[in-house]
Rosetta silent file (secondary structure, phi, psi, omega in degrees, C-alpha in Angstrom):
SEQUENCE: MPYMLHFFLFIAFPVVFSIVLTFHKWNIIAPMQYTGLANYIHLFNDAFFWKSLGNTLIFLAIHIPLQIIVALFLAEVLNQKIKFRGFFRAAFFLPVIVSGVVVTILWQQLYGFDTGLFNRILTSVGFSKIGWLTDPSWAMPSIAIMATWKNVGLYIILFLVGLQTVPAHYYEAAELEGANHMQKFFNITLPMINPTIFMVVILSTISGFSLFIEPYVMTGGGPLNSTLSAVLYIYKQGFFYYHMGYSATLGLFFALLILAVVAIQKKFIEKEQ
SCORE:     score description
SCORE:     0.000 S_00000001
   1 L     0.000  -45.779 -176.366   28.594  -22.383  -19.996 S_00000001
   2 H   -56.943  -41.068 -179.848   28.473  -19.540  -22.728 S_00000001
   3 H   -64.524  -47.646  178.720   27.266  -17.118  -20.099 S_00000001
   4 H   -62.799  -38.954  172.213   29.900  -18.189  -17.516 S_00000001
   5 H   -56.365  -45.356  174.816   32.660  -17.886  -20.168 S_00000001
   6 H   -57.959  -46.770 -172.566   31.480  -14.401  -20.951 S_00000001
   7 H   -67.363  -36.508 -172.273   31.290  -13.450  -17.236 S_00000001
   8 H   -81.192  -38.539 -172.522   34.761  -14.601  -16.436 S_00000001
   9 H   -79.865  -38.222 -163.834   36.514  -13.305  -19.608 S_00000001
  10 H  -106.784   -7.323 -171.319   34.657   -9.938  -19.972 S_00000001
  11 H  -131.984  -57.793 -178.391   33.514   -9.007  -16.477 S_00000001
  12 H   -62.416  -52.594 -169.829   35.331  -10.956  -13.568 S_00000001
  13 H   -68.567  -45.705  177.918   38.802  -10.931  -15.098 S_00000001
  14 H   -63.141  -34.312  176.517   38.828   -7.209  -16.165 S_00000001
  15 H   -62.624  -45.060 -173.202   37.572   -6.145  -12.666 S_00000001
  16 H   -72.770  -37.162  177.491   40.077   -8.073  -10.842 S_00000001
  17 H   -67.700  -36.590  178.405   42.902   -7.094  -13.204 S_00000001
  18 H   -63.625  -40.406  176.177   41.938   -3.460  -12.939 S_00000001
  19 H   -63.897  -37.164  174.045   42.111   -3.730   -9.075 S_00000001
  20 H   -58.575  -49.415 -179.528   45.524   -5.359   -9.384 S_00000001
  21 H   -59.616  -29.422  178.851   46.637   -2.523  -11.555 S_00000001
  22 L   -55.774  -17.031 -173.352   45.843    0.064   -9.020 S_00000001
  23 L  -106.788   14.071 -172.743   48.879   -1.148   -7.067 S_00000001
  24 E  -136.280  161.553  165.414   51.285   -0.982  -10.175 S_00000001
  25 E  -107.496  121.458 -174.334   52.817    1.322  -12.650 S_00000001
  26 L  -150.212  137.352  174.045   52.350    0.131  -16.134 S_00000001
  27 L  -117.377   27.651 -178.378   52.502    1.655  -19.683 S_00000001
  28 L    75.021  -45.968 -172.014   51.302   -1.398  -21.564 S_00000001
  29 L   -84.902  -52.119 -179.776   54.815   -1.895  -23.152 S_00000001
  30 L   -83.609  157.969 -179.707   57.105   -2.293  -20.148 S_00000001
  31 L   -60.661  156.370 -179.977   56.579   -4.748  -17.374 S_00000001
  32 L   -70.066  148.464  175.635   54.423   -3.696  -14.373 S_00000001
  33 E  -121.024  122.631  179.827   56.147   -2.179  -11.443 S_00000001
  34 E   -68.495  130.522  174.782   54.596   -2.590   -7.889 S_00000001
  35 L  -123.380    7.664  179.481   54.113    0.744   -6.362 S_00000001
  36 L    64.896 -130.065 -176.347   51.963   -0.005   -3.401 S_00000001
  37 L   -96.565   15.801 -177.915   49.565    2.820   -2.550 S_00000001
  38 H   -60.809  -30.852  175.683   51.247    5.476   -4.655 S_00000001
  39 H   -68.807  -35.916  176.548   48.439    5.718   -7.112 S_00000001
  40 H   -67.373  -43.171  177.971   46.023    6.202   -4.331 S_00000001
  41 H   -63.125  -41.591 -175.920   48.254    8.942   -2.705 S_00000001
  42 H   -68.195  -43.086 -172.674   48.595   10.603   -6.161 S_00000001
  43 H   -60.406  -50.445 -174.731   44.739   10.495   -6.721 S_00000001
  44 H   -61.310  -23.183 -175.882   44.017   12.490   -3.409 S_00000001
  45 L  -105.500    7.130 -170.898   46.631   15.075   -4.439 S_00000001
  46 L   -91.004  103.816  178.846   45.564   15.337   -8.143 S_00000001
  47 H   -69.173  -24.730  178.480   44.054   18.782   -8.761 S_00000001
  48 H   -73.087  -32.552 -178.595   42.996   17.889  -12.279 S_00000001
  49 H   -68.709  -45.597 -179.494   41.030   14.861  -11.148 S_00000001
  50 H   -65.496  -35.106  173.903   39.071   16.946   -8.503 S_00000001
  51 H   -58.535  -50.214  179.300   38.600   19.587  -11.188 S_00000001
  52 H   -64.793  -29.889  173.127   37.097   17.032  -13.537 S_00000001
  53 H   -69.007  -40.812  177.198   34.956   15.665  -10.781 S_00000001
  54 H   -68.269  -32.870  175.840   33.702   19.100  -10.018 S_00000001
  55 H   -68.428  -37.751  179.422   32.844   19.739  -13.610 S_00000001
  56 H   -65.736  -31.531  177.619   30.993   16.490  -13.804 S_00000001
  57 H   -68.062  -40.425  176.438   28.985   17.569  -10.687 S_00000001
  58 H   -58.254  -42.977  177.747   28.228   20.938  -12.464 S_00000001
  59 H   -59.406  -55.415 -171.878   27.022   19.034  -15.507 S_00000001
  60 H   -58.026  -41.772 -175.056   24.777   16.910  -13.333 S_00000001
  61 H   -66.522  -26.620  173.955   23.430   19.866  -11.519 S_00000001
  62 H   -85.618  -54.844 -166.330   22.325   21.515  -14.822 S_00000001
  63 H   -58.167  -53.146 -169.089   21.485   18.309  -16.683 S_00000001
  64 H   -70.393  -45.982  172.189   19.331   16.365  -14.361 S_00000001
  65 H   -59.950  -38.651 -179.983   16.772   19.147  -13.363 S_00000001
  66 H   -68.589  -41.114 -167.501   16.591   20.349  -17.044 S_00000001
  67 H   -75.616  -40.448  179.079   16.114   16.896  -18.350 S_00000001
  68 H   -58.664  -48.860 -173.164   13.320   16.016  -15.665 S_00000001
  69 H   -68.320  -47.085 -178.833   11.316   19.359  -16.304 S_00000001
  70 H   -67.619  -48.265 -179.906   11.528   18.973  -20.266 S_00000001
  71 H   -57.299  -49.158  175.386   10.745   15.358  -20.220 S_00000001
  72 H   -65.023  -42.410  170.098    7.836   15.668  -17.873 S_00000001
  73 H   -50.999  -51.336 -179.139    6.440   18.645  -19.698 S_00000001
  74 H   -66.792  -41.765 -178.144    6.691   16.985  -23.092 S_00000001
  75 H   -69.516  -37.314  174.398    5.287   13.613  -21.793 S_00000001
  76 H   -63.442  -37.973  174.546    2.311   15.548  -20.316 S_00000001
  77 H   -60.791  -45.178 -174.184    1.690   17.145  -23.667 S_00000001
  78 H   -83.255   -7.532  175.007    2.031   13.896  -25.531 S_00000001
  79 L   -83.184  -13.339  177.943   -0.284   12.069  -23.075 S_00000001
  80 L   -80.197  160.365 -177.876   -3.098   14.345  -24.321 S_00000001
  81 L   -85.846   85.657 -179.903   -5.244   13.452  -27.323 S_00000001
  82 L  -115.180  153.343  179.982   -3.500   15.497  -29.972 S_00000001
  83 L   -62.858  151.984 -179.570   -3.125   15.059  -33.728 S_00000001
  84 L    56.489   32.395 -179.118   -0.027   13.067  -34.872 S_00000001
  85 H   -58.666  -39.814 -179.372    0.602   11.929  -31.321 S_00000001
  86 H   -66.805  -40.337  177.758    2.419    8.825  -32.394 S_00000001
  87 H   -56.328  -44.596 -173.755    4.581   10.725  -34.815 S_00000001
  88 H   -72.066  -42.503 -174.523    5.753   13.176  -32.172 S_00000001
  89 H   -60.757  -37.707  176.785    6.460   10.410  -29.602 S_00000001
  90 H   -62.543  -48.239 -177.622    8.646    8.610  -32.359 S_00000001
  91 H   -60.389  -37.880 -179.183   10.266   11.918  -33.244 S_00000001
  92 H   -78.741  -22.055 -178.783   11.303   12.880  -29.694 S_00000001
  93 H   -83.284  -31.619 -176.056   12.620    9.242  -29.180 S_00000001
  94 H   -47.446  -41.051  177.549   14.678    9.239  -32.372 S_00000001
  95 H   -63.357  -25.097  177.021   17.770   11.039  -30.993 S_00000001
  96 H   -63.410  -35.377  179.739   18.144    8.447  -28.428 S_00000001
  97 H   -93.709   -0.205  173.015   18.980    5.739  -30.956 S_00000001
  98 L   -81.800  140.696 -178.382   21.246    8.043  -33.080 S_00000001
  99 L   -51.290  134.246 -176.038   24.861    7.600  -32.579 S_00000001
 100 H   -62.354  -38.633 -169.645   26.234    9.960  -29.819 S_00000001
 101 H   -74.787  -34.227  179.874   29.183   11.091  -31.934 S_00000001
 102 H   -67.558  -41.501  174.605   26.874   12.010  -34.842 S_00000001
 103 H   -58.218  -41.906 -176.537   24.650   14.031  -32.518 S_00000001
 104 H   -69.373  -43.056 -179.562   27.688   15.740  -30.924 S_00000001
 105 H   -61.640  -42.448  178.231   29.199   16.673  -34.336 S_00000001
 106 H   -57.108  -50.447 -179.711   25.802   18.111  -35.297 S_00000001
 107 H   -66.379  -28.426  177.529   25.471   20.271  -32.212 S_00000001
 108 H   -68.367  -32.905  176.263   29.096   21.360  -32.612 S_00000001
 109 H   -70.090  -40.175  179.391   28.093   22.874  -35.970 S_00000001
 110 H   -65.969  -31.926 -177.525   25.089   24.487  -34.307 S_00000001
 111 L   -90.045    1.731 -172.824   27.298   25.995  -31.669 S_00000001
 112 L   -57.921  135.772 -174.129   29.840   27.388  -34.122 S_00000001
 113 L   -65.874  -40.780 -173.983   30.839   31.006  -33.058 S_00000001
 114 L   -95.771  -42.021 -171.706   30.852   32.559  -36.605 S_00000001
 115 L  -110.127   -1.072 -177.135   28.795   30.087  -38.681 S_00000001
 116 L   -72.480  149.567  177.531   26.598   28.331  -36.083 S_00000001
 117 H   -59.461  -43.367  178.756   22.939   28.651  -36.254 S_00000001
 118 H   -55.349  -47.838 -175.105   22.410   29.731  -32.672 S_00000001
 119 H   -78.984  -22.818  173.684   24.677   32.707  -33.014 S_00000001
 120 H   -65.580  -45.883  179.933   23.217   33.589  -36.379 S_00000001
 121 H   -56.248  -51.640 -174.736   19.745   33.725  -34.690 S_00000001
 122 H   -64.010  -43.524  170.121   21.065   35.924  -31.827 S_00000001
 123 H   -54.417  -35.527 -179.477   22.757   38.288  -34.186 S_00000001
 124 H   -70.390  -18.067  177.022   19.709   38.569  -36.294 S_00000001
 125 L  -109.084   14.571  176.515   17.698   39.803  -33.421 S_00000001
 126 L    89.444   13.834  177.347   20.339   42.240  -32.155 S_00000001
 127 L   -99.788  159.496  171.923   22.233   40.174  -29.422 S_00000001
 128 L   -78.941  153.174 -177.284   25.881   39.489  -29.438 S_00000001
 129 L   -63.393  149.902  178.864   27.443   36.177  -30.343 S_00000001
 130 L  -114.429  138.195  173.721   28.054   33.672  -27.420 S_00000001
 131 L   -80.225   69.790 -171.046   31.144   31.497  -27.246 S_00000001
 132 L   -49.913  -52.627 -179.544   28.992   28.336  -26.664 S_00000001
 133 L  -105.782   -2.295  178.524   32.095   26.162  -26.662 S_00000001
 134 L  -112.284   -9.739  174.533   34.907   28.611  -26.319 S_00000001
 135 L  -102.453  121.141  177.593   33.722   30.541  -23.128 S_00000001
 136 L   -62.863   -7.420  176.687   34.367   28.524  -19.986 S_00000001
 137 L   -91.919  -19.014  174.939   31.276   29.941  -18.469 S_00000001
 138 L   -98.222  -18.981 -164.399   29.099   28.618  -21.296 S_00000001
 139 H   -60.430  -52.770  179.932   30.867   25.580  -22.315 S_00000001
 140 H   -72.157  -34.651  171.335   29.378   22.974  -19.775 S_00000001
 141 H   -51.345  -44.746 -177.680   25.907   24.465  -19.807 S_00000001
 142 H   -65.672  -38.019  172.486   25.961   24.093  -23.665 S_00000001
 143 H   -69.110  -22.025  175.390   26.890   20.446  -23.357 S_00000001
 144 H   -67.035  -47.344 -176.193   24.206   19.886  -20.702 S_00000001
 145 H   -62.389  -50.002  173.196   21.627   21.302  -23.024 S_00000001
 146 H   -56.964  -49.122 -174.913   22.826   19.114  -25.973 S_00000001
 147 H   -62.028  -37.955  176.303   22.910   15.986  -23.722 S_00000001
 148 H   -61.628  -46.996  174.543   19.248   16.827  -22.653 S_00000001
 149 H   -49.795  -45.186 -172.242   18.243   17.014  -26.321 S_00000001
 150 H   -73.480  -38.215 -167.108   19.805   13.660  -26.989 S_00000001
 151 H  -104.601  -11.328 -169.007   18.553   11.678  -24.041 S_00000001
 152 H   -56.808  -40.192  178.628   15.154   13.390  -23.245 S_00000001
 153 H   -48.239  -46.223  177.464   13.225   10.844  -25.489 S_00000001
 154 H   -52.858  -51.836 -176.038   13.954    7.961  -23.225 S_00000001
 155 H   -74.627  -18.257  173.548   12.582    9.724  -20.221 S_00000001
 156 H   -74.140  -32.035  175.863    9.533   10.961  -21.970 S_00000001
 157 H   -66.720  -45.531  175.496    8.679    7.335  -22.629 S_00000001
 158 H   -55.404  -39.857  178.234    9.214    6.543  -19.051 S_00000001
 159 H   -74.832  -32.117  175.783    7.073    9.340  -17.913 S_00000001
 160 H   -57.773  -40.400 -176.872    4.361    8.456  -20.375 S_00000001
 161 H   -61.043  -48.788  177.889    4.242    4.969  -18.815 S_00000001
 162 H   -57.925  -43.597  177.970    3.899    6.562  -15.325 S_00000001
 163 H   -63.074  -44.533 -176.870    1.158    8.974  -16.544 S_00000001
 164 H   -64.241  -20.663  174.789   -0.799    6.258  -18.049 S_00000001
 165 H   -76.027  -17.038 -179.363   -0.831    4.323  -14.668 S_00000001
 166 L   -71.618  124.806 -179.574   -2.644    7.116  -12.918 S_00000001
 167 L   -60.133  130.629 -175.003   -6.285    6.170  -12.476 S_00000001
 168 H   -67.411  -29.127 -176.270   -8.680    8.380  -14.593 S_00000001
 169 H   -75.488   -7.182  165.724  -11.292    8.622  -11.937 S_00000001
 170 H   -64.266  -39.098 -179.830   -9.018   10.660   -9.838 S_00000001
 171 H   -74.866  -37.568  178.876   -9.039   13.356  -12.480 S_00000001
 172 H   -58.478  -39.279  176.319  -12.667   12.926  -12.906 S_00000001
 173 H   -61.980  -49.491 -175.882  -13.313   13.475   -9.185 S_00000001
 174 H   -60.014  -38.840 -175.685  -10.942   16.550   -9.225 S_00000001
 175 H   -68.467  -35.738  170.801  -12.948   18.055  -12.214 S_00000001
 176 H   -57.024  -32.224 -177.488  -16.108   17.744  -10.151 S_00000001
 177 L   -86.637   -3.183  178.331  -14.604   19.609   -7.414 S_00000001
 178 L    88.053   16.476 -176.025  -13.709   22.338   -9.899 S_00000001
 179 L   -78.431  148.130  177.653   -9.959   21.803  -10.033 S_00000001
 180 L   -91.692 -175.941 -174.546   -8.076   23.271  -13.043 S_00000001
 181 H   -70.342  -35.481 -178.428   -5.256   21.474  -14.959 S_00000001
 182 H   -69.548  -41.979  170.347   -2.495   22.873  -12.856 S_00000001
 183 H   -51.648  -47.888  178.940   -4.198   21.826   -9.685 S_00000001
 184 H   -59.973  -36.232 -177.237   -4.733   18.348  -11.050 S_00000001
 185 H   -76.135  -43.783  172.242   -1.162   18.120  -12.133 S_00000001
 186 H   -70.768  -27.341 -172.680    0.415   19.205   -8.729 S_00000001
 187 H  -103.302  -19.113 -178.347   -2.062   17.382   -6.525 S_00000001
 188 H  -119.271  -62.500 -176.220   -2.629   14.227   -8.464 S_00000001
 189 H   -54.572  -55.598  174.847   -0.174   13.684  -11.171 S_00000001
 190 H   -50.237  -50.635 -179.965    2.986   14.541   -9.410 S_00000001
 191 H   -67.045  -30.209 -167.910    2.320   12.363   -6.193 S_00000001
 192 H   -85.214  -27.068 -175.559    1.140    9.444   -8.299 S_00000001
 193 L  -109.596   26.177 -179.041    4.231    9.255  -10.543 S_00000001
 194 H   -60.900  -46.794  176.386    6.837    9.826   -7.755 S_00000001
 195 H   -57.799  -38.153  171.816    8.442    6.274   -8.284 S_00000001
 196 H   -65.633  -37.407  174.399    8.933    7.119  -11.910 S_00000001
 197 H   -65.517  -37.375  175.232   10.593   10.529  -11.081 S_00000001
 198 H   -67.353  -32.275  177.890   12.879    8.834   -8.713 S_00000001
 199 H   -72.694  -43.715  176.724   13.882    6.249  -11.248 S_00000001
 200 H   -54.148  -40.642 -176.056   14.530    9.022  -13.800 S_00000001
 201 H   -68.678  -48.009  178.998   16.694   10.763  -11.315 S_00000001
 202 H   -56.439  -47.640 -169.176   18.805    7.486  -10.656 S_00000001
 203 H   -74.369  -35.018 -174.970   19.110    6.695  -14.329 S_00000001
 204 H   -71.832  -36.087 -178.305   19.968   10.433  -15.265 S_00000001
 205 H   -69.122  -44.651  176.582   22.552   10.358  -12.397 S_00000001
 206 H   -59.442  -45.879  177.153   24.280    7.268  -13.660 S_00000001
 207 H   -61.900  -39.162 -172.937   24.209    8.396  -17.232 S_00000001
 208 H   -77.615  -27.919  170.757   25.456   11.886  -16.296 S_00000001
 209 H   -67.793  -15.737 -178.795   28.431   10.545  -14.378 S_00000001
 210 L   -98.353   24.632  173.002   29.442    8.789  -17.491 S_00000001
 211 L   -49.641  117.884 -177.486   29.856   12.013  -19.469 S_00000001
 212 L  -153.442  -64.425 -164.134   32.577   11.329  -22.169 S_00000001
 213 H   -55.587  -53.021 -166.955   31.562   11.517  -25.977 S_00000001
 214 H   -57.840  -58.245 -178.784   30.214   15.071  -25.731 S_00000001
 215 H   -68.167  -30.530 -178.942   33.329   16.838  -24.145 S_00000001
 216 H   -62.699  -52.046 -174.644   35.724   14.487  -26.058 S_00000001
 217 H   -78.588  -36.670 -169.997   34.427   15.316  -29.428 S_00000001
 218 H   -88.704  -43.459 -164.672   33.246   19.037  -28.880 S_00000001
 219 L  -130.861  -30.122 -174.657   35.869   20.560  -26.638 S_00000001
 220 L    73.067   13.491  176.310   38.410   17.950  -25.791 S_00000001
 221 L   102.930    0.347 -178.317   37.963   19.011  -22.242 S_00000001
 222 L   -92.179 -169.405  -20.042   38.550   22.684  -22.840 S_00000001
 223 L   -64.636  137.891 -179.428   38.304   25.622  -22.725 S_00000001
 224 L    56.710   40.693 -174.328   40.610   25.881  -19.656 S_00000001
 225 L    50.911   23.740  172.154   39.492   22.325  -18.558 S_00000001
 226 L   -59.906  -30.058 -177.329   35.985   23.606  -18.055 S_00000001
 227 L  -113.745   14.056 -178.845   34.402   20.579  -19.675 S_00000001
 228 L   -73.122  104.598  176.149   37.022   17.990  -18.636 S_00000001
 229 L   -76.952  162.664  171.072   34.686   15.263  -17.195 S_00000001
 230 H   -53.510  -53.005 -171.035   35.899   12.523  -14.786 S_00000001
 231 H   -67.880  -46.151  178.690   35.469    9.829  -17.361 S_00000001
 232 H   -59.320  -34.688  176.880   37.379   11.853  -20.014 S_00000001
 233 H   -64.690  -51.764  174.549   40.206   12.454  -17.467 S_00000001
 234 H   -52.362  -48.011  176.479   40.375    8.748  -16.753 S_00000001
 235 H   -55.050  -48.012 -178.301   40.570    7.979  -20.566 S_00000001
 236 H   -57.175  -46.734 -179.866   43.306   10.573  -21.019 S_00000001
 237 H   -61.441  -37.506 -174.239   45.460    9.144  -18.201 S_00000001
 238 H   -81.675  -49.673 -171.180   45.082    5.642  -19.732 S_00000001
 239 H  -106.136  -11.820  171.304   45.230    6.115  -23.469 S_00000001
 240 H   -96.615  -44.187 -173.267   46.945    9.479  -23.933 S_00000001
 241 L  -108.693  -10.916  179.717   49.655    9.319  -21.225 S_00000001
 242 L    53.851   44.123  169.864   49.519    5.427  -20.844 S_00000001
 243 L  -102.276   81.049 -164.458   49.462    5.668  -17.086 S_00000001
 244 H   -76.057  -32.799  176.312   47.315    2.476  -16.967 S_00000001
 245 H   -63.757  -46.284  177.534   47.809    1.895  -13.170 S_00000001
 246 H   -66.082  -43.426 -178.689   46.831    5.439  -12.313 S_00000001
 247 H   -63.267  -45.256  174.988   43.892    5.332  -14.731 S_00000001
 248 H   -62.741  -33.774  173.654   42.604    2.135  -13.196 S_00000001
 249 H   -63.386  -43.068  176.909   42.835    3.752   -9.758 S_00000001
 250 H   -60.685  -43.542 -176.552   40.749    6.726  -10.932 S_00000001
 251 H   -63.886  -43.777  177.866   38.353    4.358  -12.476 S_00000001
 252 H   -60.837  -52.685 -173.700   37.932    2.283   -9.189 S_00000001
 253 H   -68.173  -38.605  177.092   37.515    5.224   -7.107 S_00000001
 254 H   -63.397  -38.329  177.802   34.986    6.845   -9.552 S_00000001
 255 H   -67.538  -37.407  173.408   32.931    3.603   -9.686 S_00000001
 256 H   -73.350  -30.025  175.611   32.648    3.431   -5.867 S_00000001
 257 H   -69.874  -31.806  174.961   31.649    7.071   -5.786 S_00000001
 258 H   -70.148  -48.320  174.116   28.804    6.394   -8.277 S_00000001
 259 H   -46.648  -47.116 -175.258   27.796    3.361   -6.261 S_00000001
 260 H   -64.465  -44.813 -176.477   27.729    5.524   -3.012 S_00000001
 261 H   -67.444  -46.625 -178.071   25.596    8.298   -4.688 S_00000001
 262 H   -63.478  -37.613 -174.428   23.082    5.622   -6.159 S_00000001
 263 H   -65.517  -37.660 -179.669   22.912    3.895   -2.728 S_00000001
 264 H   -69.247  -42.234  177.870   22.097    7.174   -1.048 S_00000001
 265 H   -61.314  -46.624  174.115   19.526    7.944   -3.708 S_00000001
 266 H   -50.824  -49.985  177.435   18.006    4.385   -3.197 S_00000001
 267 H   -58.444  -43.634 -177.835   17.748    4.980    0.588 S_00000001
 268 H   -61.249  -43.186 -171.206   16.070    8.255    0.073 S_00000001
 269 H   -69.159  -41.578 -178.218   13.665    6.834   -2.397 S_00000001
 270 H   -65.067  -36.049  177.832   12.710    3.871   -0.014 S_00000001
 271 H   -67.184  -37.229  178.201   12.263    6.372    2.812 S_00000001
 272 H   -67.501  -39.291 -171.455    9.903    8.473    0.723 S_00000001
 273 L   -85.315    0.000    0.000    7.747    5.479   -0.393 S_00000001
């Protein structure tokens, strides 16, 4: 009964109500007005939404490969017998459990144009300052780098689990054949941890689509809407402009889009396996 009560109040009812909202105009205060398919028509003609969706895809294109490469490299290092291995594993995982707002504010200071640490380092070695969060060309890559630092610890743990399931005798046999470390990595490790890699890709895709805190705190969607993510745009429509019906329509469309992307990835994974 407690579970059913929670399900109907906090899952089923909000989902059904949000679908009903997509056919209405509502600003929370005034009564809802039925508008039919007007919200859906507006969606397909809304340049800002498609801009935000494109920004989200750019973030995914940078973030997912970067996160996989960094996480796999660090997992491979931390899987070796090195000193203080437990400490380093905990240290890399620590940002995952720290509040996203705290991490975002920290990196906002690091990215500061005049006083930020990164630009101080650049100028100290003779390079020009970079507008990490003020240049439209750099803003989204900067957020992707920060998000990678924040989340990479989780994927290091997942890769470590995958690496530790690879039978040791495969490596022993490869060593007898004279294989070096790189040959063992590409011919044994990568094929054996394919399921883990695919799982990381799916999880990274879902979390990447939900990009919100970073652009909301660091840039507000700017400069020139270059970091306006889809979720941030949905939030602004609902809680800045009080277009609750249109916000629900955007949310439903975006949820179906994520479902379709994950389904395609799942189909690809099953085919590969």
